[in-house]
N, C-alpha and C positions, 0 to 999 in steps of 0.2 A: 232316907235317901226320904225326900221332900212327898211329904202324903196328898202331891196335889202330881196326877201322871204328863197332865199336861195345864202349862199357863197360859192366857193369852192375854200380855194388862196395854190398853190403849194403841193397841194393832194401828198405825197407817199402810197407807200402798194405793201409789199414783200409780196407773198406768197408763202410755201412751196422753199422759196432760190430764189423763178423766180420778178422780177418787173413788179408790175402788173400793177401800175397806177402812174405815172412817173412824179410828179408834177402839176398833173392837178386846171388848169387854171377854176373856169367859174361861171357865175350869173345869175341867175332865177328871174326874178324880178313880183311881187304882180299881182296877175288877170291874169298871158300871163300862152298862153299857151303852151309846151317847149316840145320837143323832142328831146332823146340822140339816136342816131341809132349809127351801128357799128353790125362789122362783131364778129361771137360768136371768145369767149374767149378776146374782143378789153378792158375789163376791166368793161364793162357794171354798171352790178351785184352788183361787186364788188364796184363800189362808190357809189349805192346806200346803199352797207349795211355798206357803214361806216356811211355816214345821217346820216343813222337810230341807229348809233352803237354797230351794230352787229359786225362789229369787230371795231377794234381804227387803225386809221392813224398810220404808221412812223413816217411821216412825214409831217406838213401845220397842215390848220385851218380850221373848219366846223362850219359859222355860219346860223343860219333859226333864220332867225327876228331880226340879229343884236345878239340872246343870242346862248350861245356854244354849239355847237351837244352836246356834251358828258352831259349835267346836262341834266337830264330829262322832266324838264317841257319846256322846250325849244324847245319837237318836241311834245307840247301838240297842238300846231297848223297843227298835220300831221295825214293825214290815209294814210294810206300800202296796196296794198294788191300785193302778190309775185307775178308771171307769173304758180309758179304750183300751185295754193291752191287747199285745202283743209277741205272740214268741217267734221269735225267728226260725222263718218258713222250712228250711232248711233242718232244723233240727227235730229228732224224731221226739213224744210225750218224756222218755224216759231221761232225753240227753238236757229235755229244758230244766226239771225237777233238778236233779244230780246241778246242772250252773248255778239253778236260783238258788239251792240251798246253799252247793258252796258260797257262792259271794255272804253266805248269810254266817258259814262258819257252821254250818251244821250236818252229819252223817248220815248220807245218804242210806234208809233201810227199809231193803224193799216189801218187806210185815208193818211196817208204817205208813208205807204210802198208800198200800193196797188197802188197806184199814181208813185210812183217809178219803180214795176212792167210793168206797163205799157206803162214804159216809155222805159224797155228792152226787152218788148214781152213776161215773164212770164208765167205765170198763176197763176193764184192768187194760182191753184185751189196744188201747187207745195211748197205751206208751211204746209201742213196736209201729205206731203212725207218725210220719211225716206233720209237724204245725199245718205246712199248706193243708192237709186235707184235713182238718179239725173246720168244722161249724162257731158261731159265733160262740153260740151256749155253750161248747165242752171247750173251749180256752178258756173262756172266763171260770171252768169247773177248774181247772187249771192249772189257775191262776191263784184263784183261792185253794188251791190247795197245794199250794209251793208256800203259802200267807200260812196257814195249819199246821202244819209240818214245821215251817222255825223256829218253835217252841218261844218265840217274845210274848213280852208279858203284854204286849198293848198294839194290836192293828190298826193302821190307817188304812179308811176302803172306801173308797171313791164311785158310790153308782155300785156297790158290790151283787149287785141281782140283774143289772144288765143283762139283757138274752138269757138271762135261766125261763125256762118254763115255769108256770105253779109250781107243780111236784118238785124240781129242782129249787124252790127259793124255798117251801116248803123244809126242801131236807135241810138247806145249808142253813135255815133259822136258827133247829135243831139241833146242828152244827155247834155253832155261836152262843150258846145255853150251855154245852158242853164243855167248851172252851172257856164262856165265863167259869160255870163248875169249879173249873181245875183253878181259878185265884184270875183268869186273865181277862184284861177291856179289849176295848173296840170306842174308835170313836168312826161312826161314818158317815155316809153321806145317804141322803136321796126322794128322789121324785115320789116316792110309794107311801104315803101317810100311815092306811095302814099298815103295811110295815112298823113304821115309826110306833105307833100304839099300840102295836102287839108285844113289841122285842122291846123297844128301848127302855131305860127307867126313867133316862130324862134322855130332852131336848132342846133343843137350840134355833129358833126362827133369825136366820141373816134375810135381813132389805134394806137395797142400798147402802150394804158396806156398812149396815147398824147391826146390832143385835137387839130385837123390837122385841122377843120372847129368852128366858130362860126356865128350865123346869121339869116338871114331871108334866107326862100328855094328859092324863088328867086333870093336871092346873093347868093346861093349856086351854083345853075344852073349859073348866070353869071358869076362866077370867074372861077367855073371848069366843065362849059359843053364844055367848048370845040368847040363848032356851036352856029350859029342859033338853039331853037326850040330842044337845048338841053334837054334831061328826067331827073327828080332829080336819075333815076336810073348811070346813065350814069356820072353829073357831081359826085355824090360818088366813084364810080371808080375811075372817076379823082382821086378825093379826095383822096382815100386811096394805091396807086399808087409807 
């Protein structure tokens, strides 16, 4: 198996005649928490869509544990949560998890489900309620629970803390640390740089379709902060100026 979980090599993509990805190079190592950040329209979601074969790069190559991403089998180690996760409104929470885990070929186990709901502070009673009754935060927790229950070695999460209140965000970050401690990795996008700073081993800044920084949050502050004690937010602003 490749020593690199995900590799983007010179990935290029145009949408509606506009260059969205301009020769992106990026490597994500197995077992690391990696944060991808950028302003709206920077190309983050398009990059993930190329990874997941939702769209085809115009040029370049993407591999997953050494296998070309256009092969269905190469994506088997991944579990993806989109930014706007929405379960079928007519299914109950338990049915949603049954369905999502079935897609991943993972057996539904009530004890494991209940333990995961505790990690995310989602009331077990929600399993008996239809998705139409879920708040945005509850829906997000249900999607996150499905990811954590998948057992896949690499999660790909697009704005996973969207809709979560401060307590739920803290609980989710704790759950991700446990996930990593078990030897698994995460590639996530986020607009919350404080979360990236606290959580991620490394990060990348995508701006105008190009990578302008790859390294640790501390390295980003040191290189782009501009002054001792500068925040990651200030370093980010300097990096994209």
